[in-house]
N, C-alpha and C positions, 0 to 999 in steps of 0.2 A: 863638641858634644853632638851625639847622634840624635836627630829629631825623628820621632816615630809617629806614624799615622796608623791607628788600629782599625781594621775593617771588622765590623761587628762589635764595636766597643760597648754596646748596651747589653750584650749577652754575658753569660756566666764566665766564659773564658776571657772576654774583654775586661771584665772587672778584675779577674785574677791578674791579668797582664798589667793593668794599670797599677795595682797594688805592688806588684813586684818591681816594676820600672820606677815607681816613686821612691823606692829604697836605694836606688842606684844614683851615682853621681856622674856617670859617663853618658847618660842618655835621658831623654824625657819625652813624654807624649805631648804632641803639639796639636793634634786633631784626631777626630774619630769619624768613621763612616758607619751609618746605621740606617734604620728605616725612615727616620724623620729628623729634621733639623732641630737643634736644641743645644743643650749644654750638660755636661756631666762632670761634676766636681771641678768646675772652672775650665774644663776642656771643651772647645767648640766641637759640635757634632754636626755633620752634614749628611744629607740624604743621597748625595752623589759626589763622585770624584771631581766632576766638572766645577764644583764650587770652591775647590782649593785654589789659592792664588798661585799664579805662575804658569808658565808654559810647560806642558808635560813632554817627556821624551820616553819612548818605548824601546826596551831592549829585548830582542827575541832570543830564543835558545840557539846554540850553535847548530843544532839539527836543521834550523830554518834557513841556513846559508844556501842550501841547494834548491830551495823553493822559489817559485816565481811570486814575488810579493808586491808587484807593481799596483795591483788593485787594492791591496791592503794599505799601501802607503797613501793612496788617495782618500780612503775611508778615514785614516788617522788624521789627515789634513783637515777634513771636514769637522773633526772634533777638536781642532787646534792642538793636535799632538804631532810630534815628529818621530820618525823612525831613526834610531841611532845606527851608525855604521859599525859600532862595536856590538858584539854578541855576548850574551850572558852565559855563564857556565851553569846552566840549569837543564833539567831533563825535558821540560816542555812548558809551554805557557809563556809568560813574559814578566819583565820587571818594569814598573812604571815609576819614573822619577819626576818630581816637581821640585826643582831646585835641590835643596839638601834632603828633601823628604823622598823616601823610597818605599814603594808599595810592592809587596811580593805577590805576583800573580802566577807563580809557578803552580802547575797542576796539582802536585801533591799538597802544597800549602792550601790551595782552595778547597780541596777535598777534606783535609784535616780540619779546616775552619768550620765547615758545615757539619762535621761529625756530631758535635754536641747538640746542635739544633735538631738534627735528625733523630738522635738517640732520645732526646726529650719527647719529641712528637710520637715516636714509637712507643715509649713507655706510657704516655698518656692514653694512647689508643688501646694498648693491651691491658693496662692495670687500673684504669679509672672508670 
């Protein structure tokens, strides 16, 4: 079974994803990341990735193979994260794994995640 952590679990898209995943048998939501600690429908919610149990491993994109990442490795080490020797097949950004939990930090995913929040804020500013 695939265990999923939802970034922005308290938002509109986070609620939709939780509802959709709850109907499936091959995956489940094990935690959420949002503005503050708490619980949502029995799912623990944390205000930072650092509160997830386990040692994290970061997978960079294939494009990062050619870059000098020594300084980045030391910064990860300070956060109790390690850099994988394997590269992810993504366009940019990173994949963060905590045991069986995988967090998609690909640039396009991060931009898509914030789209609803930005759209809501823009609508409030324009039409309220």
